[in-house]
C-alpha positions as CSV (number, residue, x, y, z in Angstrom):
1,X,40.2,235.9,24.8
2,X,43.1,234.9,22.6
3,X,42.6,233.0,19.4
4,X,42.6,229.3,19.8
5,X,45.5,227.4,18.1
6,X,44.5,226.4,14.6
7,X,45.6,222.8,14.9
8,X,43.6,222.4,18.1
9,X,40.5,223.9,16.4
10,X,40.9,221.5,13.5
11,X,41.2,218.5,15.7
12,X,38.2,219.4,17.9
13,X,36.0,220.0,14.9
14,X,36.8,216.6,13.5
15,X,36.2,214.9,16.9
16,X,33.0,216.7,17.9
17,X,31.2,216.9,14.6
18,X,27.7,218.3,15.3
19,X,28.7,219.3,18.9
20,X,31.5,221.5,17.6
21,X,29.5,224.7,17.3
22,X,28.3,224.5,20.8
23,X,31.8,223.7,22.0
24,X,33.2,226.7,20.2
25,X,30.5,229.0,21.5
26,X,31.4,228.1,25.1
27,X,34.6,230.1,24.6
28,X,32.6,233.3,24.3
29,X,31.2,232.8,27.8
30,X,33.0,233.6,31.1
31,X,34.6,230.8,33.0
32,X,32.7,229.5,36.0
33,X,34.0,230.4,39.5
34,X,33.8,227.8,42.3
35,X,34.6,227.2,45.9
36,X,34.6,224.0,47.9
37,X,33.6,224.1,51.5
38,X,36.1,222.6,54.0
39,X,34.2,219.9,56.0
40,X,37.0,219.9,58.6
41,X,35.7,223.3,59.7
42,X,32.3,224.0,58.3
43,X,29.1,222.0,57.6
44,X,28.2,221.9,53.9
45,X,24.5,221.7,54.6
46,X,23.1,224.4,52.2
47,X,20.9,226.1,54.8
48,X,23.7,226.3,57.4
49,X,26.2,227.4,54.7
50,X,24.1,230.2,53.3
51,X,23.8,231.5,56.8
52,X,27.6,231.2,57.4
53,X,29.1,232.6,54.2
54,X,28.1,236.0,52.7
55,X,28.2,234.9,49.1
56,X,25.5,233.8,46.6
57,X,26.2,230.1,46.2
58,X,24.8,227.5,43.8
59,X,25.5,223.8,44.5
60,X,27.8,221.9,42.1
61,X,25.8,218.8,41.2
62,X,28.7,216.3,41.2
63,X,30.4,217.5,44.4
64,X,28.5,217.7,47.7
65,X,30.9,220.3,49.1
66,X,31.2,222.3,45.9
67,X,29.5,225.6,44.9
68,X,29.7,228.2,42.2
69,X,29.5,231.8,43.0
70,X,28.9,235.0,41.0
71,X,31.9,236.4,39.1
72,X,31.7,239.8,40.8
73,X,32.1,238.3,44.3
74,X,35.6,237.9,45.8
75,X,35.6,235.1,48.4
76,X,39.4,235.0,48.2
77,X,39.6,238.5,49.7
78,X,37.4,237.6,52.7
79,X,38.9,236.7,56.1
80,X,37.0,233.4,56.0
81,X,39.4,232.3,53.2
82,X,42.3,232.9,55.5
83,X,40.5,230.8,58.2
84,X,40.4,227.9,55.7
85,X,36.7,227.6,55.6
86,X,36.8,226.9,51.8
87,X,39.1,226.4,48.9
88,X,38.7,228.2,45.6
89,X,38.4,225.6,42.9
90,X,37.1,225.4,39.4
91,X,33.9,223.3,39.5
92,X,35.0,220.5,37.0
93,X,38.2,220.0,39.0
94,X,36.1,218.8,42.0
95,X,35.0,215.7,40.2
96,X,38.2,213.6,40.2
97,X,38.6,213.4,44.0
98,X,35.0,212.4,44.3
99,X,35.7,209.4,42.1
100,X,38.2,208.0,44.6
101,X,35.4,207.1,47.1
102,X,37.7,207.9,50.1
103,X,36.9,206.7,53.6
104,X,38.3,207.8,57.0
105,X,41.3,205.7,57.9
106,X,42.5,205.0,54.3
107,X,46.1,205.4,53.2
108,X,46.1,207.7,50.2
109,X,48.6,209.2,47.8
110,X,48.0,212.4,45.7
111,X,50.9,212.0,43.4
112,X,50.8,215.3,41.4
113,X,49.2,217.5,44.1
114,X,50.1,221.2,43.9
115,X,48.5,223.6,44.6
116,X,46.4,221.3,46.8
117,X,42.8,221.5,45.7
118,X,42.3,217.8,45.3
119,X,44.5,217.0,48.4
120,X,42.4,219.2,50.6
121,X,39.3,217.7,49.2
122,X,40.5,214.2,50.0
123,X,41.6,215.3,53.5
124,X,38.0,216.6,54.1
125,X,36.7,213.1,53.3
126,X,39.3,211.5,55.6
127,X,38.2,213.6,58.6
128,X,41.6,213.5,60.1
129,X,41.9,209.7,60.1
130,X,44.4,207.7,58.1
131,X,47.4,208.9,56.2
132,X,47.5,211.2,53.2
133,X,50.8,211.6,51.3
134,X,50.5,214.6,49.1
135,X,53.4,215.0,46.6
136,X,54.7,217.7,44.3
137,X,57.8,217.3,42.2
138,X,58.5,221.0,41.6
139,X,60.1,222.7,44.6
140,X,58.5,226.1,43.7
141,X,55.0,224.6,43.8
142,X,55.4,222.5,46.9
143,X,55.4,225.6,49.1
144,X,51.9,226.5,47.9
145,X,50.7,222.9,48.5
146,X,52.0,223.0,52.1
147,X,50.4,226.3,52.7
148,X,47.0,225.1,51.6
149,X,47.3,222.0,53.6
150,X,48.0,224.2,56.6
151,X,45.3,226.8,55.9
152,X,42.6,224.2,55.7
153,X,43.6,222.6,59.0
154,X,44.7,219.2,57.6
155,X,46.6,217.4,60.4
156,X,47.1,213.9,58.9
157,X,49.1,214.7,55.7
158,X,52.7,214.3,54.8
159,X,53.8,216.7,52.1
160,X,56.7,215.4,49.9
161,X,58.8,216.9,47.1
162,X,59.9,213.9,45.1
163,X,59.8,212.3,41.7
164,X,57.2,209.5,41.2
165,X,60.1,207.1,40.6
166,X,61.7,207.8,43.9
167,X,58.4,207.4,45.8
168,X,57.9,204.1,43.9
169,X,61.1,202.8,45.3
170,X,60.0,203.5,48.8
171,X,56.3,202.7,48.8
172,X,55.7,199.5,46.8
173,X,52.2,198.1,47.2
174,X,51.5,200.6,49.9
175,X,48.4,202.8,49.2
176,X,44.7,202.1,49.2
177,X,43.9,204.8,46.8
178,X,46.1,206.9,44.4
179,X,45.1,210.1,42.6
180,X,47.1,210.9,39.5
181,X,46.0,214.4,38.4
182,X,48.5,214.2,35.6
183,X,50.5,217.1,34.1
184,X,48.8,217.8,30.7
185,X,48.6,220.2,27.8
186,X,45.9,222.2,29.6
187,X,43.4,222.4,26.7
188,X,40.5,222.3,29.1
189,X,41.8,225.5,30.8
190,X,42.0,227.7,27.7
191,X,38.9,229.7,28.7
192,X,39.9,230.1,32.3
193,X,43.7,230.5,31.7
194,X,44.3,232.2,28.3
195,X,48.1,231.9,28.9
196,X,47.6,228.1,28.4
197,X,46.9,228.9,24.8
198,X,50.3,230.4,24.2
199,X,52.0,227.4,25.9
200,X,50.1,224.8,23.8
201,X,51.7,222.9,20.9
202,X,51.2,219.4,19.4
203,X,54.7,218.6,20.6
204,X,53.6,219.4,24.2
205,X,50.6,217.1,23.8
206,X,53.0,214.3,22.8
207,X,55.5,215.1,25.5
208,X,52.7,215.1,28.2
209,X,51.4,211.7,26.9
210,X,54.9,210.2,27.4
211,X,55.2,211.7,30.9
212,X,51.8,210.5,31.9
213,X,52.8,206.9,31.1
214,X,55.8,207.2,33.3
215,X,53.7,208.6,36.2
216,X,51.1,205.8,35.8
217,X,53.8,203.2,35.9
218,X,55.1,204.5,39.2
219,X,51.5,204.7,40.6
220,X,50.8,201.1,39.6
221,X,53.7,199.9,41.7
222,X,52.6,201.8,44.7
223,X,49.0,200.7,44.7
224,X,47.9,197.8,46.9
225,X,46.1,194.8,45.4
226,X,42.4,195.7,45.3
227,X,43.2,199.4,45.4
228,X,41.8,202.2,43.2
229,X,43.7,204.6,41.0
230,X,41.9,207.6,39.6
231,X,43.5,209.3,36.6
232,X,42.5,212.8,35.6
233,X,43.6,215.6,33.2
234,X,42.3,219.0,32.2
235,X,42.8,218.5,28.5
236,X,40.6,217.3,25.6
237,X,43.4,215.5,23.7
238,X,42.6,211.8,23.2
239,X,46.3,211.0,23.3
240,X,46.4,212.2,26.9
241,X,43.1,210.7,27.9
242,X,41.5,207.6,26.4
243,X,44.8,206.6,24.7
244,X,46.8,207.1,27.9
245,X,44.5,204.7,29.8
246,X,44.3,202.2,26.9
247,X,48.1,202.1,26.6
248,X,48.5,201.6,30.4
249,X,45.9,198.8,30.4
250,X,47.7,197.0,27.6
251,X,50.8,196.8,29.7
252,X,48.9,196.1,32.9
253,X,46.2,193.4,32.6
254,X,45.9,193.3,36.3
255,X,44.1,196.6,36.2
256,X,40.5,197.1,35.0
257,X,38.3,200.2,34.4
258,X,35.5,200.8,36.8
259,X,32.5,202.9,36.2
260,X,32.4,206.4,37.7
261,X,29.2,207.8,39.1
262,X,28.4,209.4,35.8
263,X,26.5,212.6,36.5
264,X,23.9,213.3,33.9
265,X,26.0,216.2,32.7
266,X,29.1,214.1,32.2
267,X,29.8,212.4,28.8
268,X,31.2,208.9,28.5
269,X,34.8,208.5,27.3
270,X,35.1,207.6,23.6
271,X,36.2,204.0,23.0
272,X,37.1,204.8,19.4
273,X,39.5,207.6,20.4
274,X,42.1,205.0,21.4
275,X,44.0,202.4,19.5
276,X,43.0,199.6,19.8
277,X,39.5,200.7,20.7
278,X,38.5,199.6,24.2
279,X,34.7,199.4,24.9
280,X,35.4,199.8,28.6
281,X,36.6,203.3,28.0
282,X,33.0,204.4,27.9
283,X,33.0,204.0,31.7
284,X,35.5,206.8,31.9
285,X,34.1,210.4,32.0
286,X,34.6,213.5,30.0
287,X,33.5,216.9,31.3
288,X,32.8,219.4,28.4
289,X,32.4,223.1,28.9
290,X,29.5,223.3,26.5
291,X,27.5,220.7,28.6
292,X,28.1,221.8,32.1
293,X,29.1,224.8,34.3
294,X,32.8,224.1,34.4
295,X,35.9,223.6,32.3
296,X,37.2,220.6,30.4
297,X,38.3,217.5,32.3
298,X,38.7,213.8,31.8
299,X,38.5,211.1,34.6
300,X,39.2,207.4,34.7
301,X,38.8,205.1,37.7
302,X,40.8,201.8,37.5
303,X,41.2,199.1,40.1
304,X,44.1,196.8,40.6
305,X,43.0,193.2,40.8
306,X,43.9,190.8,43.7
307,X,47.4,189.5,43.9
308,X,46.6,185.9,43.1
309,X,48.8,186.0,40.1
310,X,51.8,187.5,41.8
311,X,54.2,185.0,43.2
312,X,54.6,184.9,47.0
313,X,51.6,187.1,47.9
314,X,48.3,185.7,48.8
315,X,45.4,187.9,47.8
316,X,43.9,187.7,51.3
317,X,47.2,188.1,53.1
318,X,48.6,191.4,54.5
319,X,50.8,193.1,51.9
320,X,54.5,193.4,52.7
321,X,55.9,196.7,51.8
322,X,59.3,198.3,51.7
323,X,58.1,201.5,53.3
324,X,58.7,200.4,56.9
325,X,56.8,201.8,59.8
326,X,58.6,204.3,62.0
327,X,60.4,202.3,64.7
328,X,59.4,203.3,68.2
329,X,62.6,204.2,70.0
330,X,63.2,202.9,73.5
331,X,64.3,206.4,74.5
332,X,63.8,209.6,72.5
333,X,66.8,211.7,71.6
334,X,67.5,214.4,74.1
335,X,66.4,217.2,71.7
336,X,63.1,215.4,71.0
337,X,62.5,214.6,74.6
338,X,63.0,218.3,75.5
339,X,60.7,219.4,72.6
340,X,57.9,217.1,73.7
341,X,58.2,218.3,77.3
342,X,58.0,221.9,76.2
343,X,55.1,221.2,73.9
344,X,53.1,219.4,76.5
345,X,53.7,222.2,79.0
346,X,52.5,224.7,76.4
347,X,49.4,222.6,75.5
348,X,48.4,222.2,79.1
349,X,48.4,226.0,79.6
350,X,47.2,227.3,76.2
351,X,45.2,224.4,74.8
352,X,43.7,222.6,77.8
353,X,40.9,221.1,75.6
354,X,43.3,219.5,73.1
355,X,43.3,215.7,73.6
356,X,46.2,215.0,71.2
357,X,49.0,216.1,73.5
358,X,51.1,213.0,74.2
359,X,54.5,212.1,75.8
360,X,54.9,209.1,73.5
361,X,58.0,210.0,71.3
362,X,56.8,207.8,68.4
363,X,54.0,210.4,67.9
364,X,56.4,213.2,67.1
365,X,59.3,214.1,64.8
366,X,61.7,217.0,65.2
367,X,63.3,218.7,62.2
368,X,65.8,221.1,63.6
369,X,63.8,223.3,65.9
370,X,60.4,222.3,64.2
371,X,58.2,219.9,66.1
372,X,55.6,217.8,64.1
373,X,52.9,215.4,65.3
374,X,52.9,212.4,63.0
375,X,49.8,211.1,61.2
376,X,48.3,207.7,61.9
377,X,50.2,205.1,60.0
378,X,53.4,207.2,59.7
379,X,56.2,205.6,57.8
380,X,60.0,205.9,57.7
381,X,60.7,208.9,55.4
382,X,64.5,208.9,55.7
383,X,66.1,209.8,52.4
384,X,62.8,211.4,51.1
385,X,62.5,215.1,50.6
386,X,59.8,216.2,53.0
387,X,58.2,219.6,53.1
388,X,55.8,218.9,55.9
389,X,55.9,215.7,58.1
390,X,52.4,215.9,59.6
391,X,50.9,218.5,61.8
392,X,53.4,221.3,62.5
393,X,53.0,222.1,66.1
394,X,55.6,224.8,66.6
395,X,59.2,225.8,67.2
396,X,61.4,225.0,70.1
397,X,63.6,228.0,71.0
398,X,66.0,228.2,73.9
399,X,63.9,226.4,76.4
400,X,60.5,227.7,75.3
401,X,57.8,226.6,72.8
402,X,56.4,228.9,70.2
403,X,53.2,227.6,68.5
404,X,52.9,227.4,64.7
405,X,50.2,228.9,62.5
406,X,49.2,225.4,61.5
407,X,48.5,224.5,65.1
408,X,46.0,227.4,65.4
409,X,44.3,226.4,62.2
410,X,44.2,222.7,62.9
411,X,42.7,222.7,66.4
412,X,39.3,223.9,67.6
413,X,39.1,227.3,69.2
414,X,37.1,225.6,72.0
415,X,40.3,223.8,72.9
416,X,42.1,227.1,73.7
417,X,42.4,228.7,77.1
418,X,42.1,232.2,75.5
419,X,40.5,233.4,72.3
420,X,40.0,236.9,70.8
421,X,37.0,236.9,68.6
422,X,36.1,239.5,66.1
423,X,33.3,239.9,63.6
424,X,34.4,239.5,59.9
425,X,33.5,243.2,59.3
426,X,35.5,244.5,62.3
427,X,38.4,246.7,61.1
428,X,40.7,244.9,63.6
429,X,40.5,241.8,61.5
430,X,42.1,243.6,58.6
431,X,44.7,245.1,60.9
432,X,45.5,241.7,62.2
433,X,45.9,240.2,58.7
434,X,48.2,243.1,57.9
435,X,50.5,242.2,60.8
436,X,49.5,244.9,63.2
437,X,49.2,244.4,67.0
438,X,45.7,245.2,68.5
439,X,44.7,247.1,71.5
440,X,42.3,245.1,73.7
441,X,41.9,243.8,77.2
442,X,42.4,240.1,78.0
443,X,44.2,237.5,80.1
444,X,47.9,237.5,79.3
445,X,49.3,234.6,77.3
446,X,49.0,232.9,73.9
447,X,45.6,233.6,72.4
448,X,43.9,232.2,69.3
449,X,42.5,235.1,67.2
450,X,39.1,234.0,65.7
451,X,36.7,235.5,63.2
452,X,33.1,234.8,64.0
453,X,34.3,231.8,66.0
454,X,36.7,230.4,63.3
455,X,40.5,230.3,64.0
456,X,42.6,232.8,62.1
457,X,46.0,232.6,63.9
458,X,47.9,233.4,67.0
459,X,48.3,236.5,69.1
460,X,50.0,237.0,72.4
461,X,48.2,239.1,75.0
462,X,50.5,241.3,77.0
463,X,48.7,243.6,79.3
464,X,46.4,245.8,77.0
465,X,48.0,244.7,73.7
466,X,47.5,241.6,71.6
467,X,50.8,241.2,69.9
468,X,50.6,239.9,66.3
469,X,51.9,236.5,65.4
470,X,50.3,236.1,61.9
471,X,53.0,234.7,59.6
472,X,54.8,237.5,57.7
473,X,54.6,235.6,54.4
474,X,50.8,235.4,54.6
475,X,50.1,239.0,55.6
476,X,47.7,241.1,53.5
477,X,49.2,244.1,51.8
């Protein structure tokens, strides 16, 4: 591992005092490897899981769907990963989404979401009900976010590529819960990502602190009265953690810190590491690499109080928001009407068990040739940069419908008229993942390729050949 920055070392020694030696020793140990089971596809009951996944898994104490695995194992190279059965995630990073206390049917924003670990964790808790807006400001990173939402079979998410300020203009007082996994100086990742050491500087810490305040301001305007905001970072710097929350609370007395379910391995936030010191900061949580099996994180849960003090809004009354519901058109546009008809024709033939097929135009949106099914509670996104507007069903091409990869991964194989199932160890699975067509017998038509009963993608059976429709950009080399 590269040498730690000297100014960082000096600061941590002064902060940690008698814990410093143990903290420094943690950097001589390997980083912990973790995965989080996808409850949209697989039970996280430990007995069932051990029988389903061929890895040695140890539960993560603070996340019911989280597990660590041995460093020599490679679950990212297993077909189950391509099926979306789990998400590879550092164990400490699993704690922030748990602090949201999400329920199915909630309206949730993950404001700084790429590459999608926390968004997919939230989606698993939502069980396909409600609305998840998952946003990433950087165009290059939003692609990975959309791909992970697709791979894990999330059907109720809108993926946006916007600034927090732009979203704030469109969604005032709109969300039940907001997660701000803030951009930070990355000190907590030094052991896992040595390149973060080269990128670190005291100027970066200060720059991140300023950026975090701007992001929190936007989040505050988008949260409903009574709603919960969870703020997290993967850094140790008090300026980006306790001080960031303290500065925000001084400007926003309508917010108050709430206690997180402090696991025994978590440490309380330090009230004296902010100016002025705030005793309530002890209800926030610090995750230290010398105290648990994970990297460095900070988590704060704050709740927006009722709207009694805001003119014109009664605390018990429905909140009026600028983000208007999508209007139900009297008649769908000709292109959308055709797309819906082709989709329903396809669904009746290839997915007879799927109950979501509908002729209601308000349930769909068409972007060019791409047809999406909208999440519950969908809102008007005109003028917003959208990478994925719900569940991508497929493409309308010259009077025919071609199903998307997201459709295969988001529905149950039991819904399909035809499946082609292979054992994970079957050489044909690797051939399929590489984009090769397979020789097999079967009924002609669109077919969901499955691995041990889990959807992997589409093929099209033509006589004795299953033609490959695994996306080119996802194929294994």
